[in-house]
ROBA-402789 format. One record per residue (C-alpha): residue number from 1; residue in three letters; x, y, z. Coordinates in Angstrom, 1 decimal, padded with zeros to 4 digits. Last residue first. Example, Ala and Ser with C-alpha at 12.3 -4.5 7.8 and 13.67 -1.06 7.14 Angstrom:
BEGIN
@nr:2&rest:SER&east:013.7&north:-001.1&up:007.1
@nr:1&rest:ALA&east:012.3&north:-004.5&up:007.8
***
This chain:
BEGIN
@nr:76&rest:SER&east:-030.1&north:-027.4&up:054.3
@nr:75&rest:PRO&east:-032.0&north:-030.6&up:053.4
@nr:74&rest:GLY&east:-031.8&north:-031.6&up:049.7
@nr:73&rest:SER&east:-032.7&north:-029.9&up:046.5
@nr:72&rest:VAL&east:-032.9&north:-031.7&up:043.2
@nr:71&rest:GLN&east:-033.5&north:-029.7&up:040.0
@nr:70&rest:VAL&east:-034.7&north:-031.5&up:036.9
@nr:69&rest:ALA&east:-034.9&north:-029.6&up:033.7
@nr:68&rest:VAL&east:-037.4&north:-030.2&up:030.9
@nr:67&rest:ALA&east:-036.7&north:-029.0&up:027.4
@nr:66&rest:ARG&east:-037.6&north:-026.9&up:024.4
@nr:65&rest:ASN&east:-035.4&north:-024.0&up:025.4
@nr:64&rest:ILE&east:-032.3&north:-025.7&up:023.9
@nr:63&rest:PRO&east:-034.0&north:-026.0&up:020.6
@nr:62&rest:GLU&east:-034.4&north:-022.2&up:020.1
@nr:61&rest:SER&east:-037.0&north:-021.1&up:017.6
@nr:60&rest:VAL&east:-037.5&north:-017.4&up:018.1
@nr:59&rest:ASN&east:-041.0&north:-016.0&up:018.0
@nr:58&rest:PRO&east:-040.5&north:-013.3&up:020.6
@nr:57&rest:GLY&east:-036.9&north:-012.5&up:021.7
@nr:56&rest:THR&east:-034.5&north:-015.0&up:023.2
@nr:55&rest:PRO&east:-033.0&north:-015.9&up:026.6
@nr:54&rest:VAL&east:-031.4&north:-019.3&up:026.6
@nr:53&rest:PRO&east:-032.3&north:-021.2&up:029.7
@nr:52&rest:LEU&east:-035.7&north:-019.5&up:029.6
@nr:51&rest:ASP&east:-037.3&north:-017.5&up:032.4
@nr:50&rest:PHE&east:-040.7&north:-017.5&up:030.5
@nr:49&rest:PRO&east:-041.6&north:-019.4&up:027.3
@nr:48&rest:GLY&east:-043.3&north:-022.3&up:029.2
@nr:47&rest:LYS&east:-042.4&north:-022.1&up:032.9
@nr:46&rest:PRO&east:-044.1&north:-025.3&up:034.0
@nr:45&rest:VAL&east:-042.9&north:-026.0&up:037.5
@nr:44&rest:ALA&east:-044.2&north:-029.3&up:038.8
@nr:43&rest:ILE&east:-042.9&north:-030.3&up:042.2
@nr:42&rest:LEU&east:-042.0&north:-034.0&up:042.9
@nr:41&rest:THR&east:-041.4&north:-035.4&up:046.4
@nr:40&rest:GLU&east:-045.1&north:-036.2&up:047.0
@nr:39&rest:ASN&east:-045.1&north:-038.3&up:043.8
@nr:38&rest:PRO&east:-042.7&north:-040.8&up:045.5
@nr:37&rest:VAL&east:-040.0&north:-041.9&up:042.9
@nr:36&rest:GLY&east:-040.6&north:-045.6&up:042.1
@nr:35&rest:ARG&east:-039.9&north:-045.9&up:038.4
@nr:34&rest:ARG&east:-043.5&north:-045.3&up:037.4
@nr:33&rest:VAL&east:-043.4&north:-042.1&up:039.6
@nr:32&rest:LEU&east:-040.4&north:-040.9&up:037.6
@nr:31&rest:ALA&east:-042.1&north:-041.5&up:034.2
@nr:30&rest:ASP&east:-045.3&north:-039.8&up:035.4
@nr:29&rest:ILE&east:-043.3&north:-036.8&up:036.6
@nr:28&rest:VAL&east:-041.5&north:-036.6&up:033.3
@nr:27&rest:SER&east:-044.7&north:-036.7&up:031.3
@nr:26&rest:ARG&east:-046.4&north:-034.2&up:033.6
@nr:25&rest:VAL&east:-043.5&north:-031.7&up:033.1
@nr:24&rest:ARG&east:-043.7&north:-032.0&up:029.3
@nr:23&rest:ARG&east:-047.5&north:-031.5&up:029.4
@nr:22&rest:GLU&east:-047.2&north:-028.5&up:031.6
@nr:21&rest:ALA&east:-044.6&north:-027.0&up:029.2
@nr:20&rest:LEU&east:-047.0&north:-027.6&up:026.3
@nr:19&rest:TRP&east:-049.9&north:-025.9&up:028.1
@nr:18&rest:VAL&east:-047.6&north:-022.9&up:028.9
@nr:17&rest:ASN&east:-046.5&north:-022.9&up:025.2
@nr:16&rest:PHE&east:-050.1&north:-023.0&up:024.0
@nr:15&rest:GLU&east:-051.2&north:-020.1&up:026.2
@nr:14&rest:VAL&east:-048.2&north:-018.1&up:025.1
@nr:13&rest:PRO&east:-049.1&north:-018.4&up:021.4
@nr:12&rest:GLY&east:-046.5&north:-019.5&up:019.0
@nr:11&rest:VAL&east:-042.7&north:-019.5&up:018.9
@nr:10&rest:THR&east:-041.1&north:-018.4&up:022.2
@nr:9&rest:ASP&east:-039.3&north:-021.7&up:023.0
@nr:8&rest:THR&east:-040.7&north:-024.0&up:025.5
@nr:7&rest:PHE&east:-039.7&north:-024.9&up:029.1
@nr:6&rest:GLY&east:-040.7&north:-027.3&up:031.8
@nr:5&rest:ILE&east:-039.2&north:-027.5&up:035.3
@nr:4&rest:ILE&east:-039.5&north:-030.7&up:037.3
@nr:3&rest:GLU&east:-038.5&north:-029.7&up:040.9
@nr:2&rest:VAL&east:-037.4&north:-032.5&up:043.1
@nr:1&rest:LEU&east:-037.7&north:-032.3&up:046.9
***
């Protein structure tokens, strides 16, 4: 399975940031599917401004947090 994890910084309303994270995740998933990755192997995880790669306080513009991460997990 492949988790596509979307993040945002903490600037702006939480609702907008969650929507933006969902949009980022969907964009990556669409690109992977167009390149032949089976949709059923992709899991969307839009975290928005929560559980960030670089923890910050409210209304902090942190470019590293405006990203999508791809986490691949194989059979255990």
